[in-house]
N, C-alpha and C positions, 0 to 999 in steps of 0.2 A: 538575494532578492526576495522580499516577502511576498507571500501569496495570500495571506489573511489580512484583511483590513480591520474588521471588528467581529466580535462574537456577542450575540444577544441571547442570553440564557432564558429570558422571559418568553421570547417568540420562537426560541429554539432554531436560530438561524446563524450560520457562519457566512459572513460576507467576504467575498474575495477582493483583493487589492488590485489596483490598476496594473501592477507588474505581472498579474496572472494572464493578461491578454497577449495572445500571439505565441504562447509557449505550450508545450505538452504539459498538461496538468496531472501530476502524480498526487493523488489524494493522501499519500503518506506524508508529503510536505505539509499539507493542511493539518494532519494529525500532530506532527512534530511541533508546528508553530502554536497550535492551541495548547498542547501540553506544556510548552515553554511559558506561555502566558499564565497558565495555572500555577506553574512553579514560581514565577515571579510575583504573581498575585498583586499586581499594581494597577489594574485597569480601573478607571473611574467610570461611573459612580459606584459600581458594585464589584467587589473582588470575585475572581473566578472560583475560588474555593468554596464560596457559599452555595454552589450548585453542584449537582452530580455531573460527571464528565458526559458529554454528548457524543463523543467520538472515541473509538477504540481501534486498535490494530490487532491482527492475529495472523495465524498461518502455521505452517509446519504441523498440521493435524494429520495423523496417520489415516490414509485412505485405503491402502492395501499393505501387505507386508513389506513392499519395496517402494511405495510412493507416498508422498506427503503433499498437502496443499501448498500453493504459493502464498505469499503474504497478501493480506486483504485489509480493507478498511470497512468498519461498520459504524453507521450513524444510529444513535440511540434516542428513545423517547420522542420520536417525531421530528428529530433534527433534520434540516435540509441545508444544502449549500446554495448560496445566492451568488451567481456570477457577477462580475463587474459590469455595470450598466453602460455598455457601448456596443455598437454593431460589431459582432465577432463570431468566430467559430471556435468553440472550446473543445479541445481534444483531451479526453480523459484516458489515462494509460494504466490504471490500476483497478483491480476488481473492487468495487464499492457497492455496498448494499445496506439496507436498514433493518432494524429489528422488527419493523412492522410490515415486512414483506415486499419491499421495493428494491430495485437495483438499477445500476447504470444511470441513464438519463433521468429516471424518476427520483434520484437522490438530490436533484437540483430543483430549486424553486425560482421560476422566472416570472411569477405573477406580479411582482412589484417593479419589474423592469420596463422602461419606456422604449428601449432599443431591442433590435432583433439579435438574439443569441442562439446560435445553433450548437447543439452539444453532440459531439462525435465521440462515441464510446468505443474505443478500440483496445480491448484488453487481450493480451496474448494468452493463449491457452497454455499455461505452463504448470508443471508440477515438479516436485523434487523427487528424484529417483535415487535410491540407495543401491549401490552395487557392493556386495560384500566380497572382498578379495581374499579373505582368510578362510581356510578350511574347506573350500569348495573344490571342484574338479580342476580348476585352473589355479596354479600357483605362480604368482608373478614375483620376479625379483624387484628389489627397490628401484633399480635402473629402469625396468620395464614400466613400473608404475609412474615414475617421474617422466618418462618419455610419453606415456599416454596423457598425463596431465598437461605437459607442454604442448602436445599436438592439439588437444581439445580446448585449451584455454582461450583461443581466439573466438570460439563459437559457443562455449558453455560457461556458466558461472558455477564454480565448484568450491568445495572445501574438503579437507581431509581431517579425519579425527580417529582417535584410538580409544576404545573402551573395552575393558575386559580382554585385553590383548588381541582384539579383533579389529583390524584396520578396515575402515570403510572410506569410500570415495563417494561423496554426495554430488550429484550432477543435477543442475537445473537446466532443462532443455529450452532453447528459445522458441 
């Protein structure tokens, strides 16, 4: 289901599609659709690639030795998102901010709308926590690690990676 209707690079606005009404809006979906439009480069009258990208994603930035930021969306060059013009309550569920100092509801432009749109900005406070399971005071067997992952998989988003023979379990707390 599409969430982006059109992108206007001149006015720096991303207009949401009617399918964005009544669902939790993850701005990562907006980013993915705008990126797909830029890759296809077929929008009339002006191709997307003639302009700089107005939306980027990021995350996994080191905060402390054991934590990283969650994924986020950043709007660039004064870009704003315009909700679909109907009476609605729009619930945004991803950290979204601009390069000119705005975040949350302020990333949305409702000035051209004739209907009432309430923007509910509910971003979970999440971060990625790395737990190094090699070389520390606790030595876990493969079975113990697998049991831990199985037990936590219902409540945590996780991944397991090996680098330099040090195995890590990355947990993202809800």
